[in-house]
C-alpha positions in Angstrom: 16.7 -3.4 7.3 20.1 -5.0 7.1 23.3 -3.1 7.7 24.2 -3.5 4.0 21.1 -1.6 2.9 21.6 1.0 5.6 25.2 1.6 4.5 24.1 2.0 0.8 21.4 4.4 1.9 23.9 6.5 3.9 26.1 6.6 0.8 23.2 7.7 -1.3 22.4 10.5 1.2 26.0 11.6 1.1 25.8 11.8 -2.8 22.5 13.6 -2.7 24.0 16.2 -0.4 26.4 17.1 -3.3 23.4 18.3 -5.5 22.4 21.9 -5.0 19.3 23.8 -5.9 20.4 26.5 -8.4 18.3 29.2 -6.7 18.9 28.3 -3.0 22.5 27.7 -1.8 21.6 24.5 0.0 21.8 20.9 -1.0 18.6 19.1 -2.1 18.6 16.7 0.8 18.7 19.4 3.5 16.2 21.4 1.5 13.7 18.6 2.1 13.4 17.8 -1.6 14.1 14.1 -1.0 11.0 12.4 0.4 12.2 8.8 0.4 15.3 6.7 -0.3 14.5 2.9 -0.4 17.2 0.3 -1.1 15.8 -3.1 -1.7 17.0 -6.6 -2.6 19.8 -6.7 -5.0 20.5 -3.0 -4.8 17.3 -1.9 -6.4 16.8 1.7 -5.3 13.9 4.1 -5.4 14.2 7.8 -4.7 11.0 9.8 -4.2 11.7 13.5 -4.6 10.0 16.8 -5.3 11.1 20.3 -6.5 10.5 23.6 -4.8 7.8 24.3 -7.4 6.3 22.5 -10.5 7.7 25.3 -12.6 11.3 24.9 -11.3 13.8 25.6 -14.0 15.6 22.3 -13.3 12.5 20.2 -13.4 14.1 18.0 -16.1 17.8 18.1 -15.2 17.6 17.7 -11.4 16.0 14.2 -11.4 18.5 13.2 -14.0 21.3 14.4 -11.8 19.8 12.5 -8.8 19.6 9.4 -11.0 23.3 9.7 -12.1 24.6 10.3 -8.6 22.6 7.4 -7.0 23.5 5.1 -9.9 27.2 5.7 -9.1 26.9 4.5 -5.5 28.5 1.1 -4.9 25.9 -1.6 -4.4 23.1 0.2 -6.3 22.1 -1.9 -9.3 19.0 -0.1 -10.5 17.5 3.3 -9.8 14.0 4.7 -10.1 13.6 8.4 -9.5 10.0 9.3 -8.9 9.1 13.0 -9.0 6.0 14.0 -7.0 4.3 17.2 -5.9 2.2 15.5 -3.2 2.7 16.8 -0.7 3.9 20.1 -2.1 7.3 21.4 -0.8 7.2 24.1 1.8 10.0 25.8 3.8 8.8 23.7 6.8 10.7 20.8 5.1 14.0 22.4 5.5 16.5 20.7 7.8 18.0 22.5 10.7 21.3 22.8 8.8 19.4 24.4 5.8 17.6 26.9 8.1 20.9 27.8 9.7 22.6 28.2 6.2 19.7 30.5 5.0 19.7 32.5 8.2 16.3 31.3 9.3 17.4 30.2 12.8 
């Protein structure tokens, strides 16, 4: 992977960390809701994400917010946000920062 793609990916992660789950005071990246961020040729970007549950109250708005934030990153020309529930999210996917924030460490 070239440094250009890595830099764009880092910017995307920075943006994703500004999106918070409404029920848990932790950003969606540290919650483990982002499974993949792939930046390809020409800035075409794919984000694979999940929600804490299929019945999540932000099931429609959160992927839209991810799309908007990622679209705003310089170098990104196209964004596909794919929502999946396979594998289902569990608290084991929390980052160390998230576990610390939630008092689980």
